[in-house]
Steps between C-alpha positions, in 0.01 A plus 500: 500500500633842402576742783287814471660836443478824694490837320671806649416833337765770530756221514793726410410751773650531846250294699400289200849376414580426866176302525574308179839391634352386830229297324748336263736419789207324671452280193200674346454543126469872432407714202632856517263744330691799358462761230707472183820695545509464879836488676542128568813520716295436816398162356840387377626150573166337584466131398315458170319188618324695778480852360355643180448853375154606384480828309197725505338807652298499822257750344419254219296219654545249218882508538460417869245230417745343255781507758275332758473184291600208725503719812296448815635793703581864437702767677414845367794724597520718187472876543670820390673588826560871461382762748448775240467544126423796274229273362346334808303256284827317426500399867126466554392304191736201544390469862125534443431384144784248521365344817154471347635336183716256696214396729259464207747262336547312827125466546461367145768239573334396828820527704537325833639802689638850439724726707486869411771742608342813640680746733471651845437822304133391485477542877580872500692659788473592866605817681633297795760224494252221584521223236210436261356156434304364203177661621624860486285708265666693220497868594684691224312721254652571157822306571807472278470275194651182647284505813191575293589216263535248781179615670295478179652161416393383845140583409531291183631205699212534746253465211656169395511376860125571519451302178647193669856501361746350750727800561734578788640854521840579648602851601879553497642805674810693379707223341880507460773239460700312236377467143364851446626518142276779368540645774174588678439839667602337830825378349571834333480666841768263635721561194464878529605476864810294409598748227469811719818708559687465832378835636136415427247499782184307417185714495225313684141579585264410780319168468599142429465176301512124542809337340494139376749273322407375154579136580269509801224660293540242220484220757185662636343466154577127499351460848190691390455254214549204733301615803319824419121508515322620187370854538742586781779761501840450664756771571857395418717746688811537710612766747337839554754784482475878493663670202780608735549142624518369143797723419658462845506126435646546151766729647593242764519225236704693243688765697352764269286809557276539802151651477437862584224636722154386381315767302126563486233489231543858376862461395430152361222639280732773370780253421254252348356770277845597373597138428168442325543813288849394400375153404219645288737711292824301494394143572604285792305350788454712812521317832277766655200687357244737645243221539751266664602778739136573583408136562814351656706769672397508864307175445582134559464189289576274794343156469489169681543157335345325800222341292742357243730380780215328682309354204772442240819455701651814351825627651725792413858605559593838646486817292870545571583164342279581201683831456841334522399241240372774271818709537729204436304394190506847342875524567569155356297571185674831429213740561733727700811662342828369639593831663175507698509123566849532650357714780269222619616283790742231384277203598223622263719548193496241224742212545 
């Protein structure tokens, strides 16, 4: 009897490629769904008898349907992970229309089970540092494109859950670690920190995030497929850190710049507006915009993974270890010029 296959959309992405490798290492037969022309470095070296590429577009249902031939399970991780774009629809449409097309194809195939990658962004924020759980109601109006995309995609998933499709949703927090080839906005922040000049003092703002390692998050996806209850949501997080603590930890790990005094929303909005204006006229991807400043400066995206730990057996390493793994990987892969890399502590430099 032939072993069934599992399809992973967004297979060349950060979480997707890490998940593919974990599934293949466990002996599963995996199809990696990617667009033509995708960077396939994240999938290099996988055994041909247990891994196949399937080319298509998540916004074209029949290409997903074709890729699902012989599959009984699906992980939908594909998304355009950018926080801002001059044309927001380039972020929103893949998340919303793509999710609908993928789930329509999955429903037509009668799949056994589906895990959809959402985000803790769909929970909103708090003004205190108490962690949110899966029941927290979204409380942001007119958010930045990525948050809006994830929230609207969540509504699409809810429709298919109501229709009886066996879907488990996982909500990763801020994910870093090895294998961030693109790199993601989270990875670009780490790289920018490593490239900063010696006299640089990191500008930080009030508020905080939850930091998780990509390998832990990928393993959480596998556990959700194995043990997750259809219709349920599970946060896959790590440690809650203020923005100051994030860069204090990076400084301790690397010996590089320490954070400055946390600044408030007014200055953040001004800086975000300038970065956004520059990106509109000269290109680039701002790490801070006016909307991001409004929604996240002075606010917290602290979460708890207690439900996933209790029901799935999810565990996570420390944020500090995740940061160290991320730094080492970017150094080893040459994302940081040699002059800047030479300033990093010896034990984190490439061997």
